C-alpha positions in Angstrom: -7.3 -12.5 -15.0 -5.5 -15.4 -13.6 -7.4 -17.9 -11.3 -5.2 -17.1 -8.3 -5.8 -13.4 -8.9 -9.6 -14.0 -9.1 -9.3 -15.9 -5.8 -7.6 -13.1 -4.0 -10.0 -10.5 -5.4 -13.0 -12.6 -4.1 -11.2 -13.0 -0.7 -10.7 -9.3 -0.4 -14.3 -8.6 -1.1 -15.6 -11.1 1.4 -13.5 -9.9 4.5 -13.3 -6.2 5.3 -9.5 -5.9 5.1 -8.4 -2.3 5.7 -4.5 -2.5 5.3 -2.2 -4.8 3.2 1.1 -4.7 1.6 2.6 -6.4 -1.6 6.2 -7.5 -1.2 8.4 -7.4 -4.3 12.2 -7.5 -4.9 14.5 -5.5 -7.0 14.6 -2.1 -5.4 14.4 -0.4 -2.0 11.3 1.9 -2.0 7.7 1.8 -0.9 5.2 2.7 -3.5 1.5 3.7 -3.1 -1.5 4.1 -5.4 -2.3 5.0 -8.0 0.1 2.7 -9.9 -1.6 3.4 -13.1 -1.2 7.0 -14.6 -4.4 8.9 -15.2 -3.1 9.7 -18.6 -2.2 6.4 -20.4 0.2 8.1 -22.8 2.2 9.5 -19.8 5.0 7.6 -18.2 6.2 8.6 -14.6 3.1 10.9 -14.1 2.2 11.5 -10.5 -1.3 10.0 -10.1 -2.6 10.5 -6.5 -5.7 9.1 -5.0 -8.1 11.3 -2.9 -6.4 9.6 0.1 -2.8 10.8 -0.9 -2.0 12.1 2.6 -3.0 8.8 4.2 -1.0 6.8 1.6 2.0 8.9 2.1 1.8 8.4 5.9 1.4 4.6 5.5 4.4 4.3 3.1 6.5 6.6 5.3 5.6 4.4 8.4 7.2 1.5 6.5 10.1 3.3 5.0 11.2 5.0 8.2 11.3 1.8 10.1 13.3 -0.1 7.5 17.1 0.3 8.2 18.2 0.3 4.5 15.3 2.2 2.9 15.7 4.9 5.6 19.5 5.0 5.1 20.5 8.3 3.6 23.4 6.7 1.7 23.1 6.9 -2.2 25.7 4.2 -2.6 23.1 1.4 -2.8 20.3 0.4 -5.0 17.4 2.7 -4.6 19.7 5.7 -4.2 17.4 7.7 -6.4 14.6 7.4 -3.7 16.7 8.7 -0.9 15.7 12.3 -1.4 12.0 11.3 -1.4 12.4 9.5 1.9 12.2 6.0 0.4 8.6 6.4 -1.0 7.1 7.3 -4.3 3.6 7.4 -6.0 3.6 4.2 -8.0 2.6 5.9 -11.4 5.3 8.5 -10.9 7.9 5.7 -10.7 6.4 3.7 -13.6 2.8 3.3 -14.7 1.2 -0.2 -15.1 -2.4 -1.4 -15.2 -3.9 -4.2 -13.1 -2.0 -3.7 -9.8 -3.5 -5.0 -6.6 -3.0 -1.7 -4.8 -5.2 0.1 -7.3 -7.8 -2.7 -7.2 -7.9 -2.8 -3.4 -8.4 1.0 -3.2 -11.0 1.2 -6.0 -13.0 -2.0 -5.2 -12.5 -2.6 -1.4 -11.8 -0.8 1.8 -8.3 -1.9 1.8 -5.3 0.5 1.5 -2.3 -1.3 0.1 1.4 -0.2 -0.5 3.9 -2.1 -2.5 7.2 -2.8 -0.7 10.2 -3.3 -2.8 12.2 -5.2 0.0 15.7 -5.5 -1.4 18.0 -4.8 -4.3 17.8 -8.4 -5.9 14.7 -9.2 -7.9 15.3 -12.9 -7.1 17.4 -13.1 -3.9 19.4 -16.3 -3.1 18.1 -18.5 -0.4 21.0 -17.4 1.9 20.0 -13.8 1.5 16.4 -14.3 2.7 17.3 -14.3 6.5 18.9 -10.9 6.2 16.0 -9.5 4.1 13.5 -10.8 6.7 15.4 -9.1 9.5 15.6 -5.9 7.5 11.9 -5.9 7.0 10.5 -7.4 10.2 10.3 -4.2 12.3 9.1 -2.2 9.3 6.2 -4.7 8.7 5.3 -4.5 12.4 5.3 -0.7 12.3 3.2 -0.8 9.1 0.7 -3.2 10.7 0.3 -0.9 13.7 -1.0 1.8 11.3 -4.3 -0.2 11.1 -5.2 1.6 14.4 -4.9 5.1 12.8 -7.8 7.0 11.6 -11.6 6.5 12.4 -12.9 3.2 13.4 -16.1 1.9 15.2 -19.4 0.2 14.5 -22.2 1.8 12.5 -25.5 0.5 14.0 -29.2 1.2 13.8 -31.1 2.8 16.7 -31.4 -0.8 18.4 -27.7 -1.3 18.3 -27.7 -3.8 15.3 -24.7 -3.3 13.0 -25.7 -2.0 9.5 -24.1 -3.9 6.7 -22.8 -2.0 3.6 -23.3 1.5 5.1 -21.5 4.1 3.2 -19.1 6.3 5.1 -18.0 9.7 3.6 -15.3 12.0 4.9 -15.8 15.6 4.0 -13.0 16.7 1.6 -12.1 13.2 0.4 -13.9 11.9 -2.6 -13.5 8.2 -1.7 -16.2 6.5 0.4 -15.8 3.2 2.3 -18.5 0.8 3.4 -19.1 -1.1 6.6 -18.4 -4.8 6.7 -20.8 -7.6 7.7 
């Protein structure tokens, strides 16, 4: 594991992040975990997490607020994702190991999606302003999703916060823990 990746992993474990996004280039789609197929011999195999519904909602919040991803035209890169609403399970698109979204889900409380922000893998400097404006409102909409779901403080009978308390939701086999 590269030193910078180790540093991010340590950072994620030290602060109770709950939502993040990884920005990539080369396509117009929002992917969500798992990025690694449950069956290593299968490519393009749907591989949902126990929180599939939440991840789809998060990915859709970004995609629907993005003017190009939400465009129904198939005459652009990413046209093959139009019928899917601009989102896809990562492993169903292509499977790979070691992704941050999978790490975050499995080892922290953080739900991460991967946003492919534009058609060019390496956009030119003069294209960055347009890409920023295409993604600004979608990023803000996505960040607002942090207020969805259950939130609060787990405390003892004296009102003191309980560190590392396990929180389970019936029907979802993926617990989260309280922060510091």
